[in-house]
Structure formats: structure tokens, C-alpha cells
N, C-alpha and C positions, 0 to 999 in steps of 0.2 A: 295482213301479214303477221301482226302481233297475235291475233287470235290463233293462227296455225302454230306459231311458236309455243304459245302457252298450252295448247291442246297436246302437243307432242311432249312437253316437259312435265306436265302435271302427273300423268300415270307413273312415270319412273320416280319422280320425287316422292309421291305418296307410297310407292312400293318400297323405296329405301327406308322411309320412316316406319312403315309397317314391319319390315324385317328387323329394324333396330328394336322396336317395341316388343316384338315376339321373342327376340333373344334376351331381352331384359326381364321378361315376365317372371321366370323362376327366381331371379335375384330379388325382384321386388317383393315376392311373397316371403322369401327367406329373411328379408329385413326385419320383420316382426315375429314371424312364427316359423315353424318347421314344416309347414304344409307342403312345400315343394320337394321334400325328401322322402325317399322310400324307407322301408323298415330297416334295411342294412345300414343306411346312412344315419338314421335315428339311433341305431345301436352304436354306431361309431361315435356319436355325440356323447352318449352315456359312458363309453369306454374312455374317451378323452377326459371327461369330467372326473371319473374315478382315478385315472392315472394322475391327473393333476392334484387331486385331493390326497392321494397316497404320498406324493412327493412334497406336499405342503406348499405347492405353487399356485393353487387355485385362488384367484382374487374374487372378492365379493362385488356386489353391484352390477354394473353394466358388463364387466369382463367375465362374470360368472354365468351369464344368461345363455340359454340354449342357442339363440341366434348368433351370439358372438362366437361361441365355441364352433358352431357350424361354419362360420366364415373362415376360421383357421383351417378347418378340415377341407373346405372347398378349395382353398388356396394350395393345399398340399395333396390334392387328389384323394381325399378321405383316407390317407395313411396316418393312423393315429400317432405313431412315433414321431413322424416328421411334423405333424401339427402340434404335438406336445412341445417339441423343441422350438418351433416358431413362436408359440405362445409364451414360453419361458423367456426367450430372447426379447420378445416385444415388451414384456413386463419389466425386465431388467433395464431396457433402453428407456422406458418411460420414467423409471425411478432415477436412473443416472442423470438424465437431462431435465428432470423436474417438470415433466409434462403435466402432472396433476396440479402443480402449484402455480403455473404460469398466470392463470387468471387472477389469483389473489396477490401474487408477488410483483407482477409487472405494473409499473407506474408509467402511463403513457401521457406525459406532460404536454407533449406537442400535438396531441390529438386534434384540437380545434384547427390549428394551422394546416395540418396534413389533410383534414377533411375538406378544407377550402380548395386545396390543390388537387387532391385525389379523392373525389367523391365516391363513396361506396357504402352499402348498408345491407343488413339482413332484413328480410321481409317474410313473415309468416312461414308456413310449411306447405309443401305440395300435397297432393292426394295420398302419396305413399308415406308421408311423415318426414320427408327430407327437408332441411332448411333451404330457403331460396336466398341467394346472395347476389346482389346487383353491383356491378362496377360500371361507371359511366366512362367507357373507354375513350371517347373523343375528348374528354376533359383532363386526361392524365398529362402531367408534366413531371417526369421522374427526376429531371435535373433539379427542380425546385424542391421536391420531396427530400432528395439527398442533401440539400442545404440545411434542412430542418432536423434530420435524423440520419442514422447510418443503417446499412444493410444488416448488421449484427443485431440491432434493436428489433 
């Protein structure tokens, strides 16, 4: 009986996984390069870059890369004006809340105690270059964590 159950379940489970992976494929190539974009979309990336450069809002580093600009365009349906506004709003938010400084400024004094109650860690990168983050869900005790620190921290 178990064999029949597994035989019936396997194809649909594998089909679901294949559908998810097929849908994610263009996004996976977009992560590092612009290979998944057509010429009009690549032109939109250049238009967004020039628009941000003219307004003085273009950031350097990661936020000035083609793939990052393409993500803003994808999120706004390749409408350059809307992607420009989204980019500007995002950069203002990052500055207002100190997103760039959090790793240097944050002092996590209770880290050792929290790790005992709430085990989690980063582990290498997957094939696409994305970080892998593990949380041992069965070991969590949020009540104990909140005794050590606060939600705001």
C-alpha cells in the first residue's frame, strides 16, 4: 500500500518542484548578469542608470550594478520612471534607518546566550551564489529569547 501511495505522489511532487524551478530560472540568471533580458530591457537598465546619474541619486558599489538596477525595473514592470522613484525611495530609507551601518554599530552583547536558546547560522553559498541560512526550528524558545533581549534590538 505504501508503494502505491508513493508512486502516485512522486510525479506530482516532482512536477511541482520542476514548475517552481522553471519559474525561478530567469530570476536566477538575473542575479549576477543581464543574460535573461532582451535588448529593450537592457536599454531600460541604461536609461535608469542615466536618469539616476543626472539626478545625482546613483549610488556606487552593489547599488550601481546592472543586476541591481534591473531588479528595480523588474519590480516596476520596466517602467523607468517608476523604477527611478523606487530606487530613490529605497536609498533614502537605507540612509534614514542606517541600514549600511548596522553591522558596524550594532553591539550584540547577548549573542552567546541567544545562540544557546535559538540556534541559527549561515553556511556557504548555493550554486547561484545565494547565502544559505539555517534555523533549527525545533529548538526555538521565543519566551526565553525575549527574556534576554527585546524585539526592537
